[in-house]
C-alpha positions, 0 to 999 in steps of 0.5 A: 300745316296748322289745324288748331282752329279747324274746329271752332266749337272746341278751344283747347286751354293753354295751347301755347303754354302746353306745347312749350311745357311738353317741349314738342319737337319734330319726330317726337312721340307723345301721348294725349291721355284726354283726347277730347275733341283733339285740340291739343292733339292737333297742336302736338301733331302740327309741332312734331311734324315731320315724323311725330307720332301721337297716341290719343286716349279717351274713355268717351267713344264720341270723343274718338269719333270727333277727334279722328275726323278733326285729325284726319290729315295726320291719320298716318301719324296717330293712334286713337284708342277708346280706353280709360287712361287708368290703363295707360301703361297696359295700352302703351305696352299693347301698342308698343308705344314707348318710351315717349317724349311727352305725356299730357293730361287735360283733366275735367270735361271737354266741350263735347260732354258739356254741350251734349244734351243726353249725357247729364253732365250739365244742368243747362240741359234737361237730361237723364242723370247719367254722367258716365264718360263711357257707356260701358260703365255700370254705375250712373249718377242716378244710381248714386243719387237714388240709392245712397244713404243720406250720410253717404251722399253728404260725405260724397258731396262734401269730399268730391264737391267741397260743398259746405252745404253738403248735409242740407243738400243730401237731406233734400235729395233723399226727401225728393227722390227718385230724381231722374233728370239733371233739372230735377236734381238742380232744382232740388239743390236750389230748394236746399240752399237757395239761388245763385251765389256769386259766379257759380250755380248752386248745383255746380259743386254737387254735379262735380262730386257726382261726376267724379264719383261715377267715373272714379276720376281721382283714383284713376288720376293717381294711378295714371300719374304713377304709370306715366313715369314708367313711360317717359324717356330721359328728358320726357315731359309730363304736363297736367292741366287741372280745373279744381283743387282736388285734381291739382292737389293730387298732381302737386303732391305727386310731382313734388314727391317724385322730384325730391329725395335721393330717388327723385326721377322728376324735375319740376319745370314750373314750381308755380302753376301756369294759369291762363292770361286775362285775354284767354279767359275773356276769349274762353271762359272755360279756361278761367280755373285752369292750372298747368303743372309740368315736370321732366324725367331726369333718370334714364328709361329701362334699356330694351325691355323684353316685352317691347316689340321693336318691329312695331311702326310706332317704335320708329324714331 
């Protein structure tokens, strides 16, 4: 049963390359740390059948709802959890889902967030400056925009957005605030640095910076990568798809560090990043900046940890 194209509004990035990098096998146990609309999860469940098991994690409750509907045919083989992957190891211990054969991180925004009119992730829609992946989070983008000092905003936009006009943008924001909506912020940025330059909108990098700050994306990624190694069995695969240099830099540094030295526990699957083909980029423009890195666990997993409940149905196989 192939359900990859059952949700035409959501197109998974690098689907074939992801399944190959994970080395998905029938009966395997896999974790999708960024479930989204379930595109990659559907492919994993399809390839790991019969007997495959999937733990899907997403901080966005809307993603869990959409993915559960999309993956209904596999309901007996999956466990979907509305949590942040920053708590990856605790989640797996709680649900006795370890060790695993593969772990996937598809970083960045999903089509669910980009196309949502009320979440504030995109300047294509006028919406409140929110940008929280989970409604349980306290700090919104509006909080940061309207309460940070000019120096703090300039640092944030430069560091997380890699925006060379960060100082000028921060100055205009402070002069124009309070800013409450995405279009107000986007217009302020245009006033600061001018209209579209090249392929991207002038507000793109600032919006990226705010989203990263609101959701603590870089800190959570670094933490989750360290936890992932503890969950992989011997020969288990770690696969990460990133969309901007900050994420990719963290992934590259981490995998290379864990694959070198006397205590190395990973082997790099692809020493050079895997990127989408021209055909995929034309079909799915969102994939154009994607970079896939993969590594394999080369040391044995702890044998029979005392905190694992072997009677759990998710420990079978």
